[in-house]
N, C-alpha and C positions, 0 to 999 in steps of 0.2 A: 504494500500500500504506500501511497505517497502522502506525507503529512506536512502541512504548513504550520510551523511553530511561530508564534508571535510573542515577543517580550515587550509589552506595551509601555509607552512613555511618550510624552509630548516632545521633549527635546531629542531623544533617541528612541526609536522604535525598532527593535531587532526583528529581523525576518530570516527564518531558516527553513529550508525545505529538504527533506530526506526521503529516499525510497527505502523501505524496510521489508525484507523478505519474511516469510513465515518462520524461517529458522533463526530470526533475529539479526541477521546480517543487514547492515545499513550502508547506504551510499549517499554522498552529498550530491544534491541537485542544484541548490542555490543558497547563498547566504549574503546578507547585506544589512544595512541600517538605514532607515528613513530618518533624516534629520530635519528639524525645524528650528527656526530662530526664536529665542525667547522675546525678541523685540517685535515679532510679527503679531498681528491680531489673532485672537484665539480661533476665530472661524477660518482664517487662512491656514493656521497650523493643522487644524482638524482636516481641512480639505487636502492638504499635502499628504497627510497620513493615508487618507482614503484613496488618493490617486496611486500612492505607492503600493498599498495592499491590493488594490484592484488589479494593478498591473501584474503582480505576482500570481494572483489567482487566475487571471486570464492566460498568462503565458505558460504556467506550469501545471494548471488543472489538478490540484491536490484532491485526494479522496476524503480528507478530513482536516480539521483545523484544531490546533492545540493552543490554548491561551492561558496566561498566568492568571490565577484567581485573585481578584482584588480583595484586600483585607484592610482593616483600619490600622492606622499607625499615627505617630505623633505629628508628622509633617502633613498637615491637611492638604496643602497646595499640591504636594507630590501625589498623594493618593487620588486627588481629584483629576489630575492629569492622566494618571494611569487608567482611571475609570472612564474618562472621556475617550481615550484612545481605544480602550476595550470595546466601548459601544460601537465605534466605527467598524471594528473587526466583526463583531457579532452581526451587525446589520448586513455587511457585505457577504458573510457566510450564509445568512438566511436567504439572500437574493438567489444564491446558487444551490439552495437546499442542502447545504453541507452541515453535518453535525459538528458541534464545537465541544471539545473536552476542556474543562477547567481544572488546572492543577496548581497546588500550592508549591512554593519554593522547596519545602521540605520533601514533598513527593518527588519532585524532579531530581533533587540531589540524591535521594535514596535510590531512584531508578538508575541513575547514571554512575554513581560512585559506590553505592551500597551503604551510604551513611547520610542520614537526613540533616546533619549539621555541617556538612562539608563546606570548605571555603570555595569562593568563586574560582580560584586558580585550580583547585582540584577538579572542579566540574569542567573547566575548559580543557584541562589535560586529558580527561577521560573522553570528552567529545572528540578531540583530535585523534585519540587512539582508536575509538570505535569507528570513526569515519576514515581512518587511515590517511590523515592529513599531515603534511610536513610541519605545520605550525598551528598554534591555537588561533582560532578566528578572533579577530579584534574589530571593534572594542568588545567588552564583556557582554554587551547586549546581544551581539551576533551569536556568540557561543551559547548564551542562555536560550536564545530562540531555537537553536538546534537541539539543545538539551530537552526543551519542552516537546519538540517533535518526536524525539526518541522515546521520551517518557510515555507519550500518548500511544505510540505504536506498540510499545512493549507492555502496556498496562492491560490490554485486552478490552478496553472500553469500546473500541470500534471493531466491527466484524472485518476480517481480512477479505478484501475483494479479490476477484480473479486477477491473475498476473497481468500487469500493464504491457501493452504492445510495445511501448517505447523503452522498456527496461531490458528486454532480452530474455532468451530462453533459460538462462542460468537460474533466475529467480523462480521460474515456474517449476523446473525440475527439483530444485531444492525444497520448494514449498510442498510438493506432493509427498516427499518423504517426511517433512517435519509435521505435516498435518495428520499423521497417523494417530488415531483417536486413542485416548486413555479413558479410564473409568470416570474421571472428573470432567471430561469433555473439553479440556484445555490442550493447547498445543504444547510441545516441550518448552518453547520460548516463554509462553505465558506461565507455565508452572515454575520455571526458573525465576522469573520476575517475582511471582507471588512468594516463593520460598525466601528469596533475598529480602523482600520487604518485611516478612515476618521476623527474620533474623535481625534486621536493622531495628525494628520496633522493640525487640527484647534488649538490644544493646543500648539504644538511645531512646529513653522515655520522652525526650523532647520532640520526637518526630511528629507528634500530633499537633504541635504548636508551630504555626507558620513562621519562617524566618523573615525578619523585617527587610524590606527592600531599601537600599540606599537611595538617597535623593538624587534625582537626575534632572 
């Protein structure tokens, strides 16, 4: 499946798209950041984000969208900006009848690193390793968007669609082997993600509490 991950923000909105096979292997499709100036009017900034996200949707045609869940924090102006950018993404996804998965920072960190309180540098390192990149995507918003996409694909929230014609036969052949059913109805990748999440929850009791997003 192809997942568009969005790390929402008014100044920097991370955009990351990955193809993920049923056996959990992932390939980078696109990564970037939509930037807007704090000096611009709010409506202009929102429009710029909408144009950038719409372009990614139209060009890469994802099967699902992953978005960071908005939560309360001390910096009200920051959380408002995140919420406004998130609203744009939700509306554009709805226009295309795409399901949107909302994930907390702790969920994403647990999915990518195995630890719900991992540092941003650790997340970036694991994203680069999973996607076989020579370097960590920068800025951090870009790496976070890719991590969101990986988290959503691995979490089993969205059903795995048929192999995409533009991905190639390798994913299709790997998928047929990985989708061999077990008693719980999950693929091996989904069971591995579930088991890793359980281990993380036992080790890190703070996993249920979202990590605060730095001001952007």
